[in-house]
C-alpha positions, -999 to 999 in steps of 0.1 A, spaced: 903 738 -103 868 728 -95 857 756 -123 878 733 -145 865 701 -137 826 712 -138 833 723 -169 858 697 -186 823 670 -171 796 689 -193 813 686 -222 819 654 -213 784 650 -208 772 669 -236 801 657 -260 785 616 -249 745 630 -253 755 643 -289 773 611 -298 742 588 -290 717 606 -309 738 613 -340 744 576 -335 708 568 -336 705 584 -371 740 567 -390 738 529 -386 706 530 -403 715 513 -434 696 515 -467 678 477 -469 663 463 -494 635 437 -500 614 417 -527 576 418 -521 558 385 -527 527 377 -528 530 345 -518 535 335 -478 577 336 -479 594 311 -455 609 320 -417 601 361 -435 574 380 -425 540 401 -440 548 436 -445 521 457 -425 530 491 -415 528 525 -425 530 539 -450 520 509 -470 498 476 -448 494 443 -458 514 455 -489 532 419 -493 553 393 -479 595 398 -474 617 382 -465 638 373 -426 668 384 -438 674 422 -463 682 416 -502 708 435 -506 724 464 -480 736 497 -484 758 511 -460 768 542 -479 757 563 -507 766 587 -530 744 616 -530 710 632 -514 690 661 -528 659 678 -531 639 700 -549 628 727 -535 589 733 -527 571 751 -557 540 763 -561 514 768 -596 485 785 -603 456 760 -610 420 758 -599 408 737 -564 373 728 -566 353 736 -537 336 702 -519 306 719 -508 295 729 -539 314 717 -562 326 747 -579 360 760 -594 377 790 -585 414 800 -587 440 785 -568 479 780 -554 492 745 -557 524 737 -540 539 712 -547 565 702 -512 594 703 -512 606 667 -525 647 647 -516 663 623 -540 691 592 -533 713 582 -555 734 554 -547 769 543 -558 774 531 -596 784 493 -577 751 496 -553 731 506 -588 745 472 -602 742 451 -577 699 464 -567 691 465 -610 696 423 -608 675 419 -579 650 437 -599 665 406 -624 654 381 -604 622 391 -588 613 408 -627 605 379 -636 575 368 -612 566 409 -617 575 417 -577 579 450 -562 611 462 -538 603 475 -505 630 505 -494 630 506 -459 655 527 -445 658 520 -403 628 501 -399 610 531 -423 595 521 -457 608 554 -484 595 538 -512 589 510 -536 600 507 -563 583 484 -597 611 459 -610 610 473 -648 619 515 -626 656 499 -614 673 488 -645 676 533 -658 674 547 -626 705 548 -595 683 584 -580 656 573 -567 627 592 -543 616 596 -508 580 588 -505 565 619 -496 535 597 -472 555 606 -439 547 639 -441 566 666 -450 587 674 -412 596 633 -415 606 635 -454 624 662 -443 641 647 -407 650 608 -427 665 628 -459 687 653 -434 694 611 -421 704 595 -451 727 621 -458 748 607 -426 747 574 -451 771 595 -480 805 583 -491 832 606 -479 860 610 -501 885 592 -482 918 617 -481 
């Protein structure tokens, strides 16, 4: 009997740890902020990696997206090219590596809401900052938004962090209802 109780207690503990770890990635929505060069009343200066002293954002997001349509990627690739030696300036053949790239796709309704936000922000040629939790994952020019529903996870975070962000974004994919 005590062996069964011990096993059940261990399973409950492992399940609780897994649920807490998993919940940390699923609770963060995508948030969109219009960035202003002028101070925003009640807002704050966005001064975090990878966009230091970017500009001012409001205290509340201009758009919140809790579910996305898809997360996709392009695998790492290599191509022949040329590299310059920093010491002597000579050029030699090299393989140019492009890191794996990740993209997230919005549902049509959220894309339409983002376009309306971009139209409002575009009059002043403002930028739109995309956060996933507390991480800045993209910076959009408003003129690019109307043509797109798919956006890249910025590579400024480094390969491992971008993959971690992309994997966490997969938790936001809208599951089909049954």
